[in-house]
Structures are given as C-alpha cells and as structure tokens.
N, C-alpha and C positions, 0 to 999 in steps of 0.2 A: 278588758279591765283597762280604764284609762290611768296612765302612770302620773298624772298632775297631784302633786301632793296636796296643793290647795283644795282640790275636789275631794281627796281624802278627808282632809281636816272638816270640810264642810259636812260630809256624811258623819263623821263622828260626832261633832257637835250637835247634830240633829238628834242623834240618839241620846247623847249626855245631857239628859234634860235637867239634872241639878247642877251641871257645869264644874263638878269636882274633879275632872280630868280623867275619870275611869268609869267605865260601864260594867254592869252585871248582865248576866244572861236573861234574867228576868226583866230587866229595864230595856233591852234590845227587842224582846217578844212583845212587850207592853207598848212601845212605841209603833213597832210595825204592825201592830194588830189595832191601834186606835182608829176610830172612825174619820178623824180628820187627817189622816196619813194617806197620801194619795198611791193608787196602784203603781204609779210611775216611780215614786221614790223607793217603794218596796222592791221593784224590780231592779232598779238601778243599785240598791244596796246588796241584794243577793248576787247581782252580776259583778259586783266589785269583789265579792268573795269568791267568785268563779263558780257560783252556783245556777244551774238552769232555771229560768222563770217557770217552766212547766212543774217544777217541784213545789211550786208556793201553793199553801193551802188558803182556804178561804178567810181563816183568821189571822193571816199574815204570816203564820209560820212557816217552815221549810223542811221537807224530809231529811235533808242533808246539813242541816243548821246545827245539829248536836255534834256531829264529827268535826265540823269545821270549827265551832267553837272550841272544842279540845285543841286544835292546832294552834289557835290564835292565843289562847290563854297558856302561854308557855311556862310560866311560873306555878299555875295551877291553883292561884288565890282566889279564883272564882270570879276576878274582875280584870277587865282588859283595859290599859291605857292606851294612848294614841301610839307610843312606840310600838307596842306589840301588834296593835291594829296595822300601822303602816309597814311594818316588817312583813307581815303575812301579804298583805296586798303587793308588796314587792315580789314576793315568791310566786303568788298568782301570775303577776304580769310576766316573770321570767318563764314561767311554765308555758304560759299561754304564747308568749314570743317564740320560745323553743319549738311549741307545737306548729305555729304558723309558718316558721323556716324550715321545718321539717315537710309540712304540706307543699311548701313552694319547692322544695327539691324534689319532692316526689313528682310534682306537676311537671316540673322541667324534665324530669327524667322521662316521664311518660310522653311528654311533647317530643323529646329528642328520639325516643324509640319509634313513635309514630312518624316522624319526619324521615328516620332511615327505613321504616317499612315502606312507606309511599316512594321513597327512592328506589328501594328494590323492587317494589310492584311495578314503577315506570320502566325500570330496566327489564325486567322480565318481558313485559308487555312489548318493549322495543326489539326483543331478542325473538320472540314469538313471531312479530310482523316480519324480522328479517327471515326466519326459518321458513315462515309461510310462502314469502315471496321466492325464497331458493325452491321450496318445493313445488311451487307453481311453474317455475321455470324449467325445472326437471320434469315435471308432468308434461309440459309443453314439448319439451326436447324429446321425450320418450314417445309421444302421441307421433311426431314427425318422423321419427325412426320407424315406428311401427307401420306408419302410413307408406313410408319408402319401401319397408320390406314387403308390403302387401302389393305395391305396385309393381315392385320387381317380379314377384310369383305371378302376377297377372300377365305380365310380358313374357316371361319364361313360359306360361301356358300357352299363350296365344302363338308364340314363336314355334313351340313343339306342335301345336294343331295345324299350323301352317305348313310344317315340314310334312306332317302326316297327309294334309291333303293335296300336297303336290305330290307326294310319292303315288298316292292312290290315284291321281290323275293320270301320271305318266305311266302306271300300270295298266289303267284302263285303255289309254291310247295304244300301248304296246299291243294289248290283247285285240284292240280294234284293228291294228294294222296286220295281225297275224291272221285274223278271220277273213281279210278280202280276198277273192279268188285271183289267181295268177294267170295271166293271158297267155295262151299257147304259142310258142316259138314256130313260124311257118318255114318249112324245109322245102325249097325249090325243087320240082321233078326234073328229070332228065328232059323232057320235052320242053319244059320252060327255059332251061339253060340253052338248049339247041335252039329255041326261038330267039333267044336273046343274042346269040353268037351270030346268027343270019341277019338278024336287024342291025347288028353292028358292022 
C-alpha cells in the first residue's frame, strides 16, 4: 500500500461520485462494478485496503470487502469520510510495514544461520581432510613397520636355514672322514733292522 496521502485522496474522490465528502458501501460497490471502471483501478483500490486481488469478483466486489468496510466505518454510520478512510489505510500501511520488517528479520536470520552452517561445513571438511591425511600417513608408517617386520622374519629364517645347512654339511664331512680306510703302520722286521745296521 502506498502511504502517499495524495494518492489516497484520489482514490477516495474517484469513489465519492457526488463529492459530498463521504461514501456509502453501495456507492463503493457501484463505482467498482461500473463498466467504465478499469480493472487496474479496482485492483489498486482493494490493494490499498490490504485485500488480495485474487478475491475480486467479476462484478467488481470482493470477498473480503464486507469485513474491511466494518473496520473502516469506525462510527458505524454506514458512511465513510476521508478521515476514516485515510486512518484505516495508515493502519494497513503500518501492518504491512511491520510484516515486511519481520520478513526481512527472518530472512536475515536465515541468511546468518545459513552462513554459520556453511562455515561449520567448511571447518568440518578441513578437519576431515586433516584426519584423512593423518590416517594416510599412519597407514604408510604402519605399512613400513610391517614391511620391516616381514623382512626381519625372512632374514632370521634365512640365517637359521644357513646355520642348519652348515651344521648338516659339517656332519656329513665328519661322517665322510670317519668312513675313510686307515693305512696300516709298517713294523720293521729283525732282518730289516740288521740289514740297515750292516749298511750303516
């Protein structure tokens, strides 16, 4: 609703056909339903009263007009002067301004919460990336430790096998030496000794 008093006066004067400074409900309905009244004026009039355009009937009346008229006609004399008309429109303006401010406040609150949630999401993502990197490093470190342990086991097994092979080899060699025939020791006879003495 436009808060321009001059615009309100123009609306009122358009309805006040006889120019006596007041309008009756029948006068309003008659003007709004007249064939020479444009749909744009009908819409602007009901909009000024805070009524949605969708409630407008084909004959120019409105489903919510009766209720609004009772609110405008404060003294209940079935006629509305400009003071009553403008007072009601100021109320409509205040209500709509209040609703707009509340809507803006709610929108700002939603935007602030959305920003906070986005910041939390970004922080959570960053933390997840750090944790993933740490996990990756730990996995790599664990893999290295496991590889070192496996290599140690292989080396120990190889050393044990080498010892076993060496032991078996020494055993075989000892057995082989034990199996070799021993040459008899020659014992000189008396004749050989005598012959050696003569020769000397």
